[in-house]
N, C-alpha and C positions, 0 to 999 in steps of 0.2 A: 221508533224502528223496532219491528218485531223480529223474532228468530226466523220467521218464514220468508221475509224479504231476501236475505242473502241466498237462501236455498232456491228460490225461484230464479235467481240469476245464474245458477250453475250451467244450465243448458246453453245460455247465451255465451258464457265464458268459453265452453268447449267448442262452440261453433266458431267463435272468433279465433281461438287457437288453431283450429283446423284450417281456417282461411289464411292465417299468417304462415303456417307451415307450407302451404301450397306456393307461397311467394318465395320461399327459400330456395337457394340453389344448393344442391347436395354434391359432394365431391364424387368423382368417378372412383372406380375400384383402384385404378393405378395411383391416383392422387392419395387415396386413403392408405394404401400400402406404403407409399413413399413417406408420408407424414408419420406413420407408425414407426417405421424404421428410424427416422430422424429422432423421434422422441425416445425410443429405446436406447439408441446410441448416446444421446445426450445424458440420459439417466446413468448409464454405465460410466461415461466419462466423468460426470460429476461425482459419482460414488468413488471412483479411483482417486480423483483429486482430493476429496475430503479424507479418504483413508491415508493417502500419502502425507497430506498436511498434518493429520493427527499424529502419525508416527514421527514426523520431523519435530513437531512441537513437543512430543513426549520426550524425545532424545535431548532437545534443548533444555527442557525443564530438569531432566536428570543431571545434565552437565552443570547447570546452575546450582542445583541443590546438593550436589555431592562434593 
């Protein structure tokens, strides 16, 4: 196998990728906005949960060690 063989396959690869992308169903704008809002809210809630958990554990450790 030479170095040229994989290089010759590049156009075929991109052609197949283009064909597969045409088969995909893309979300509508409304679905995309809704999903984005869900992700942002989930990240915020997870951040708040981790922050609160961190403070509670910090207080517990202070009580135990003092």
